[in-house]
C-alpha atoms as a printed R data frame, in Angstrom:
    type eleno elety resid chain resno       x      y       z
1   ATOM     1    CA   MET     A     1   9.193 25.807  28.483
2   ATOM     2    CA   ILE     A     2   9.333 27.482  25.054
3   ATOM     3    CA   HIS     A     3   9.861 25.233  22.047
4   ATOM     4    CA   ASP     A     4  10.979 26.091  18.532
5   ATOM     5    CA   HIS     A     5   7.852 24.953  16.655
6   ATOM     6    CA   SER     A     6   9.434 25.685  13.252
7   ATOM     7    CA   ARG     A     7  12.100 23.095  14.093
8   ATOM     8    CA   VAL     A     8   9.406 20.559  15.005
9   ATOM     9    CA   ILE     A     9   7.582 21.210  11.740
10  ATOM    10    CA   GLN     A    10  10.796 20.840   9.722
11  ATOM    11    CA   GLU     A    11  11.741 17.602  11.512
12  ATOM    12    CA   THR     A    12   8.257 16.215  10.897
13  ATOM    13    CA   GLN     A    13   8.352 17.173   7.210
14  ATOM    14    CA   ASN     A    14  11.754 15.518   6.853
15  ATOM    15    CA   ARG     A    15  10.487 12.359   8.553
16  ATOM    16    CA   VAL     A    16   7.474 12.176   6.229
17  ATOM    17    CA   LYS     A    17   9.742 12.687   3.179
18  ATOM    18    CA   GLU     A    18  12.083  9.930   4.417
19  ATOM    19    CA   PHE     A    19   9.143  7.607   4.822
20  ATOM    20    CA   ALA     A    20   7.850  8.364   1.321
21  ATOM    21    CA   VAL     A    21  11.282  7.674  -0.205
22  ATOM    22    CA   LYS     A    22  11.577  4.395   1.704
23  ATOM    23    CA   ARG     A    23   8.041  3.420   0.684
24  ATOM    24    CA   LYS     A    24   8.738  4.141  -2.997
25  ATOM    25    CA   SER     A    25  11.949  2.137  -2.983
26  ATOM    26    CA   LYS     A    26  10.191 -0.902  -1.495
27  ATOM    27    CA   ASP     A    27   7.374 -0.963  -4.054
28  ATOM    28    CA   VAL     A    28   9.255 -0.676  -7.349
29  ATOM    29    CA   PRO     A    29  12.727  0.235  -8.578
30  ATOM    30    CA   SER     A    30  13.232  4.001  -8.452
31  ATOM    31    CA   ASP     A    31  14.076  4.149 -12.182
32  ATOM    32    CA   SER     A    32  10.761  2.527 -13.086
33  ATOM    33    CA   PRO     A    33   8.199  4.844 -14.720
34  ATOM    34    CA   SER     A    34   5.601  3.485 -12.302
35  ATOM    35    CA   ALA     A    35   7.658  4.260  -9.185
36  ATOM    36    CA   VAL     A    36   5.540  7.252  -8.179
37  ATOM    37    CA   ALA     A    37   2.263  5.687  -9.262
38  ATOM    38    CA   ALA     A    38   2.863  2.696  -6.989
39  ATOM    39    CA   VAL     A    39   2.808  4.858  -3.853
40  ATOM    40    CA   PRO     A    40  -0.596  5.988  -2.595
41  ATOM    41    CA   SER     A    41  -0.537  9.758  -2.535
42  ATOM    42    CA   GLY     A    42  -2.520 12.887  -1.801
43  ATOM    43    CA   PRO     A    43  -2.450 16.521  -2.878
44  ATOM    44    CA   VAL     A    44   0.800 17.140  -0.996
45  ATOM    45    CA   ALA     A    45   3.942 18.220  -2.865
46  ATOM    46    CA   GLY     A    46   2.216 18.017  -6.264
47  ATOM    47    CA   TYR     A    47   0.820 14.513  -5.867
48  ATOM    48    CA   GLU     A    48  -2.578 13.735  -7.305
49  ATOM    49    CA   VAL     A    49  -5.573 13.246  -5.039
50  ATOM    50    CA   VAL     A    50  -6.107  9.584  -4.265
51  ATOM    51    CA   GLU     A    51  -9.336  7.772  -3.622
52  ATOM    52    CA   PRO     A    52  -9.648  6.031  -0.278
53  ATOM    53    CA   SER     A    53  -8.669  2.377  -0.487
54  ATOM    54    CA   GLU     A    54  -7.238 -0.126   1.954
55  ATOM    55    CA   ALA     A    55  -3.710  0.665   0.734
56  ATOM    56    CA   SER     A    56  -4.103  4.456   0.725
57  ATOM    57    CA   ILE     A    57  -5.731  4.506   4.159
58  ATOM    58    CA   LEU     A    58  -2.918  2.345   5.546
59  ATOM    59    CA   HIS     A    59  -0.311  4.636   3.979
60  ATOM    60    CA   CYS     A    60  -2.053  7.731   5.376
61  ATOM    61    CA   ALA     A    61  -2.019  6.065   8.819
62  ATOM    62    CA   SER     A    62   1.737  5.543   8.431
63  ATOM    63    CA   VAL     A    63   2.223  9.216   7.573
64  ATOM    64    CA   ILE     A    64   0.167 10.321  10.580
65  ATOM    65    CA   HIS     A    65   2.109  7.995  12.865
66  ATOM    66    CA   ALA     A    66   5.438  9.321  11.537
67  ATOM    67    CA   ALA     A    67   4.314 12.930  12.067
68  ATOM    68    CA   VAL     A    68   3.104 12.304  15.617
69  ATOM    69    CA   GLU     A    69   6.249 10.315  16.389
70  ATOM    70    CA   GLY     A    70   8.357 13.282  15.248
71  ATOM    71    CA   LEU     A    71   6.425 15.667  17.486
72  ATOM    72    CA   ASN     A    72   6.577 13.282  20.409
73  ATOM    73    CA   ARG     A    73  10.334 12.899  20.003
74  ATOM    74    CA   PHE     A    74  10.724 16.661  20.171
75  ATOM    75    CA   TYR     A    75   8.602 16.837  23.335
76  ATOM    76    CA   ASN     A    76  10.275 13.728  24.784
77  ATOM    77    CA   GLU     A    77   6.998 11.799  24.858
78  ATOM    78    CA   TYR     A    78   6.694  8.049  24.351
79  ATOM    79    CA   THR     A    79   5.025  6.948  21.100
80  ATOM    80    CA   LEU     A    80   3.176  3.670  20.790
81  ATOM    81    CA   SER     A    81   4.455  1.533  17.914
82  ATOM    82    CA   PHE     A    82   2.711  1.722  14.565
83  ATOM    83    CA   GLU     A    83   1.272 -1.759  15.132
84  ATOM    84    CA   GLU     A    84  -0.122 -0.688  18.525
85  ATOM    85    CA   SER     A    85  -1.543  2.513  17.005
86  ATOM    86    CA   LYS     A    86  -2.778  1.103  13.706
87  ATOM    87    CA   PRO     A    87  -6.335  0.049  14.717
88  ATOM    88    CA   SER     A    88  -7.047  3.457  16.247
89  ATOM    89    CA   LEU     A    89  -5.484  5.295  13.303
90  ATOM    90    CA   LEU     A    90  -7.435  3.302  10.714
91  ATOM    91    CA   SER     A    91 -10.690  3.824  12.598
92  ATOM    92    CA   GLY     A    92  -9.985  7.547  12.899
93  ATOM    93    CA   ILE     A    93  -9.186  7.915   9.202
94  ATOM    94    CA   GLN     A    94 -12.391  6.090   8.221
95  ATOM    95    CA   ARG     A    95 -14.360  8.368  10.554
96  ATOM    96    CA   ALA     A    96 -12.659 11.504   9.211
97  ATOM    97    CA   LEU     A    97 -13.399 10.452   5.635
98  ATOM    98    CA   ALA     A    98 -17.070 10.071   6.545
99  ATOM    99    CA   ASN     A    99 -17.062 13.390   8.500
100 ATOM   100    CA   PRO     A   100 -14.605 15.723   6.747
101 ATOM   101    CA   LYS     A   101 -15.747 18.772   8.747
102 ATOM   102    CA   GLU     A   102 -15.056 17.102  12.087
103 ATOM   103    CA   THR     A   103 -13.446 19.501  14.566
104 ATOM   104    CA   PRO     A   104 -10.311 18.612  16.550
105 ATOM   105    CA   GLU     A   105 -12.497 18.339  19.663
106 ATOM   106    CA   GLU     A   106 -14.882 15.934  17.909
107 ATOM   107    CA   ASN     A   107 -11.865 13.968  16.674
108 ATOM   108    CA   HIS     A   108 -10.519 13.697  20.215
109 ATOM   109    CA   ASN     A   109 -13.896 12.683  21.648
110 ATOM   110    CA   ALA     A   110 -14.277  9.965  18.998
111 ATOM   111    CA   TRP     A   111 -10.705  8.747  19.636
112 ATOM   112    CA   MET     A   112 -11.419  8.639  23.372
113 ATOM   113    CA   ALA     A   113 -14.665  6.686  22.822
114 ATOM   114    CA   TYR     A   114 -12.819  4.227  20.561
115 ATOM   115    CA   LYS     A   115 -10.071  3.710  23.131
116 ATOM   116    CA   ALA     A   116 -12.606  3.325  25.987
117 ATOM   117    CA   ALA     A   117 -14.451  0.662  23.973
118 ATOM   118    CA   GLU     A   118 -11.116 -1.147  23.656
119 ATOM   119    CA   GLY     A   119 -10.689 -1.085  27.444
120 ATOM   120    CA   TRP     A   120  -8.370  1.925  27.777
121 ATOM   121    CA   VAL     A   121  -8.663  4.215  30.801
122 ATOM   122    CA   TYR     A   122  -7.015  7.373  32.065
123 ATOM   123    CA   GLY     A   123  -3.551  6.896  33.495
124 ATOM   124    CA   GLN     A   124  -0.640  9.246  34.024
125 ATOM   125    CA   ILE     A   125   1.582  6.929  31.960
126 ATOM   126    CA   LYS     A   126   0.889  5.828  28.384
127 ATOM   127    CA   ASP     A   127   1.078  2.035  28.525
128 ATOM   128    CA   ALA     A   128  -0.283 -0.295  25.834
129 ATOM   129    CA   LYS     A   129  -0.177 -3.370  28.085
130 ATOM   130    CA   ALA     A   130  -2.017 -1.693  30.958
131 ATOM   131    CA   LYS     A   131  -4.217  0.218  28.479
132 ATOM   132    CA   THR     A   132  -3.677  3.535  30.241
133 ATOM   133    CA   HIS     A   133  -3.291  6.878  28.499
134 ATOM   134    CA   PRO     A   134  -2.950 10.414  29.898
135 ATOM   135    CA   CYS     A   135  -5.084 11.858  27.070
136 ATOM   136    CA   MET     A   136  -8.203  9.950  28.158
137 ATOM   137    CA   VAL     A   137  -9.693 13.226  29.403
138 ATOM   138    CA   PRO     A   138 -12.083 15.772  27.864
139 ATOM   139    CA   TYR     A   139 -10.519 17.827  25.064
140 ATOM   140    CA   GLY     A   140 -10.619 21.030  27.124
141 ATOM   141    CA   MET     A   141  -8.377 19.433  29.741
142 ATOM   142    CA   LEU     A   142  -5.604 18.664  27.235
143 ATOM   143    CA   ASN     A   143  -2.669 21.030  27.012
144 ATOM   144    CA   PRO     A   144  -2.237 22.882  23.691
145 ATOM   145    CA   TYR     A   145   0.456 20.469  22.510
146 ATOM   146    CA   GLN     A   146  -1.844 17.466  22.972
147 ATOM   147    CA   GLN     A   147  -4.717 19.346  21.309
148 ATOM   148    CA   SER     A   148  -2.464 20.069  18.334
149 ATOM   149    CA   LYS     A   149  -2.194 16.329  17.613
150 ATOM   150    CA   ASP     A   150  -5.945 16.203  16.931
151 ATOM   151    CA   THR     A   151  -5.563 19.111  14.511
152 ATOM   152    CA   LEU     A   152  -2.532 17.459  12.907
153 ATOM   153    CA   PHE     A   153  -4.447 14.194  12.433
154 ATOM   154    CA   SER     A   154  -7.373 15.932  10.713
155 ATOM   155    CA   SER     A   155  -5.092 18.119   8.603
156 ATOM   156    CA   ILE     A   156  -3.114 15.168   7.271
157 ATOM   157    CA   VAL     A   157  -6.261 13.194   6.392
158 ATOM   158    CA   ARG     A   158  -7.803 16.207   4.647
159 ATOM   159    CA   ALA     A   159  -4.632 16.996   2.695
160 ATOM   160    CA   TYR     A   160  -3.930 13.374   1.808
161 ATOM   161    CA   PHE     A   161  -7.403 12.685   0.436
162 ATOM   162    CA   GLY     A   162  -8.166 16.202  -0.805
163 ATOM   163    CA   LEU     A   163 -11.141 16.771   1.505
C-alpha cells in the first residue's frame, strides 16, 4: 500500500502546532508578554534552545507522543495514551540527551530493553494491560514505517534541545 508521506508530515506538523497553542493558552494569557517564555521550547520555528529540565523534558515527550499519534492515525495503528507512554518517553529522552549520537537502531534496542525490564513481551497486538507489543523484535525485523518512529523520536529530541 502506498501512502502520501507529505500528508502525514503535514498532519503531524499541524498536530504539534495545535498542541503548542493549547499549551501556551493554559500557561498564561496569550496577550501576556511572557506567553511564549512560559512554554518550554527548542530550536524549532525560531524558538530558542532550551536546557533540559523536568518541564522541558515532559513537554518534549508530549510533542513526541503527538507526532507518533499523528503517524499512527494515518496508518490506522493504535496509540497508547500519553500516560501509558510517558515513563518510556521520559526514559528515552534522558538517554538521548546523554547519547546525542545514538542511532535509530540503538534507540530501538534501548526502548526494547526498557520495555522488557518493565515486563513487556512480543505480541501481535499492542496491549498495555497484557504488556504485549509487536515491536518487541530486533530493529532489522521492523518494517520501514516502524523504523521511522525511532528516527522521528531522535530527530525531535535533537531539534528540541539543539543537540
